[in-house]
C-alpha positions in Angstrom: 198.9 56.7 114.6 196.6 56.6 117.5 192.8 56.5 117.8 191.3 58.1 120.7 187.8 56.8 122.0 185.6 59.0 123.8 184.3 57.5 127.1 181.2 59.4 127.0 179.8 57.1 124.4 178.2 54.2 125.8 177.6 51.2 123.5 174.0 49.8 124.3 171.7 48.0 121.9 171.8 47.8 118.2 172.7 51.5 117.8 176.0 51.0 119.7 176.6 48.0 117.6 176.3 50.1 114.4 178.6 52.6 115.9 181.0 50.0 116.7 181.0 48.7 113.2 181.5 52.3 111.8 184.6 52.5 114.3 185.9 49.2 113.2 185.8 50.1 109.7 187.4 53.4 110.4 190.5 51.6 112.1 190.9 49.3 109.1 190.9 52.2 106.7 193.6 53.7 108.9 195.9 50.9 108.4 195.4 50.3 104.7 197.4 51.9 101.8 194.1 53.8 100.7 193.9 55.6 104.0 193.4 59.3 103.7 194.1 61.2 106.8 192.2 64.1 105.5 189.1 62.2 104.5 189.1 59.2 106.4 190.2 60.2 110.1 187.8 60.2 112.8 188.4 63.8 113.1 187.3 64.4 109.4 184.2 62.2 110.2 183.3 64.2 113.1 183.6 67.4 111.3 181.4 66.1 108.6 178.8 64.8 111.1 178.9 68.1 112.8 178.3 69.9 109.4 175.4 67.5 108.8 174.0 68.2 112.2 174.1 71.8 111.6 172.5 71.6 108.1 169.6 69.5 109.9 169.4 71.9 112.7 168.9 74.8 110.1 166.4 73.1 108.1 164.3 71.9 111.3 164.5 75.6 112.5 163.0 76.7 109.2 160.5 74.1 109.2 159.3 75.1 112.7 159.1 78.6 111.8 157.0 77.6 108.9 154.6 75.7 111.1 154.2 78.5 113.4 152.4 80.4 110.6 149.5 78.0 109.8 147.4 80.9 108.3 149.5 80.5 105.3 147.8 77.2 104.7 144.3 78.3 105.3 142.3 79.0 102.2 140.6 82.5 102.0 136.8 81.3 101.7 135.7 84.8 102.8 134.5 85.6 99.1 132.6 82.2 98.8 130.8 82.7 102.1 129.7 86.2 100.9 128.5 84.8 97.7 126.7 82.0 99.5 124.8 84.6 101.7 123.9 86.8 98.6 122.6 83.9 97.1 120.5 82.9 99.9 119.4 86.3 100.3 118.2 86.8 96.6 116.2 83.5 96.7 114.6 81.3 93.8 113.6 83.1 90.9 116.1 85.9 91.2 117.3 87.4 87.7 119.5 90.6 87.6 117.4 92.9 89.9 119.5 95.7 91.5 119.0 97.4 94.8 118.1 100.4 93.1 115.6 98.8 90.9 114.0 97.2 94.2 113.9 100.7 95.7 112.1 102.2 92.7 109.7 99.3 92.6 108.8 99.8 96.4 108.7 103.6 95.9 106.3 103.0 92.9 104.1 100.8 95.0 104.2 103.4 98.0 103.4 106.2 95.7 100.6 104.2 94.1 98.7 103.7 97.5 97.6 107.3 97.8 98.0 110.6 95.7 97.0 114.1 95.9 96.9 117.1 94.0 95.6 120.7 94.0 94.5 123.2 91.6 91.8 125.6 90.4 89.4 126.0 87.7 87.4 129.0 86.5 83.4 129.0 86.8 82.6 130.6 83.4 79.3 132.2 84.3 78.4 133.2 80.7 78.9 129.7 79.4 77.5 127.7 82.8 74.8 130.1 83.7 72.5 127.9 85.8 73.2 124.6 84.0 74.7 121.8 85.7 78.3 121.4 85.1 80.7 118.4 85.7 83.4 120.2 87.6 85.5 117.2 88.3 86.4 117.2 84.4 88.0 120.3 85.1 90.3 118.9 87.6 93.9 118.3 86.6 93.2 114.6 87.0 89.9 113.1 86.0 88.0 111.1 88.7 86.2 109.0 85.8 88.4 105.8 86.4 87.1 102.3 85.9 88.8 100.9 89.0 87.7 101.4 92.8 89.2 104.5 94.3 88.4 106.3 97.6 88.4 110.2 97.2 88.3 113.2 99.6 87.7 116.3 97.8 87.8 119.9 99.2 86.3 122.8 97.3 87.2 126.4 98.3 84.0 128.6 97.3 85.3 131.8 98.8 84.9 133.7 95.3 81.6 132.1 94.7 80.4 133.4 98.1 81.8 136.8 97.4 79.6 137.4 94.2 76.9 139.6 94.8 74.5 137.5 92.8 75.1 134.2 94.7 72.3 132.7 96.5 73.0 128.7 96.6 74.3 126.1 94.6 73.8 122.2 94.2 76.7 119.6 94.5 76.0 116.2 93.2 78.3 113.0 93.5 77.6 110.6 90.7 78.7 107.2 89.8 78.4 105.3 86.5 76.9 102.2 88.3 75.8 100.2 85.2 78.8 101.1 83.3 76.8 103.5 81.0 74.9 106.1 82.9 75.9 108.2 85.9 73.5 107.8 88.9 73.5 110.3 91.8 75.1 108.8 95.1 75.1 111.9 97.1 73.7 115.5 96.8 73.8 118.5 98.9 72.6 122.2 98.9 75.1 124.9 99.6 73.6 128.2 101.0 75.5 131.6 100.9 75.6 131.6 104.7 77.1 127.9 104.7 80.3 129.3 103.1 80.5 132.8 104.5 83.5 133.7 106.1 82.3 133.1 109.5 81.2 129.4 108.5 84.3 128.8 106.5 84.0 128.6 102.8 85.6 125.0 102.5 83.3 122.3 101.4 84.6 118.6 101.8 83.2 115.7 99.6 83.9 112.2 100.8 83.4 109.6 97.9 83.2 106.0 99.3 85.6 103.3 98.4 82.9 101.3 96.7 82.7 103.8 94.0 84.3 103.9 90.6 83.9 106.2 87.6 83.0 109.2 89.5 81.7 112.6 88.6 81.2 115.7 90.6 78.8 118.3 89.3 77.9 121.9 90.4 74.9 124.0 89.4 74.2 127.7 90.5 70.6 128.5 91.7 71.0 132.0 90.0 73.8 133.0 87.6 76.8 134.7 89.1 77.4 138.3 88.4 80.9 137.4 87.1 83.5 134.5 86.7 84.9 132.9 89.8 88.1 131.1 90.4 87.1 127.9 92.5 90.5 126.1 94.1 90.1 122.4 95.0 92.2 119.8 96.6 92.0 116.0 96.0 93.4 113.0 98.0 92.9 109.6 96.2 93.5 106.1 97.7 94.1 103.2 95.4 92.1 100.1 96.2 93.0 98.0 93.2 
């Protein structure tokens, strides 16, 4: 049997010494009775090394491909970041309020800043005659509240002016200033000419913001010939 050395292999340093040791061991095996040409020959060793090298190449390629996809090693913290943001937005003291609950609360506050309503009441001539009447008690919403409000009230006296017996009326704004008795804070006399069609029959009553527990009264100078429907509109601004 002959052993062929490849001249391309240069023996340098410790690596070459190790290789020489391997070759020497191979030659010794080749001369012993235990020598097996199929497993111990240099050709068999070369094929084994080639197989190992191919396996290593395959594994290295797989590792490199895996490293080319670093995103797979990143933790998905998007949910954590969103939760942290929501926690910061909610702030201390937050319980279980929903956005709808917040909107409803804001709407309630906005609605409470000012409210308005319209309606009408009947001036019952036979019952009221020329006696002073609390007409604000005939509104759909009473003005006799114990917290401060600012009111703007409009009365449409068209049907009163149209009555043949109408001459004039008295309007008075009263406030329960001492908590018990109503005191007049504003008075005005309305003549027939003041509410004629040419003069516009709408009467505006402004009630100051310092007032609370308000009453508006009306009194005819002479009794009307018949009943009269009086329309009104009220805007209320909440102050407390």
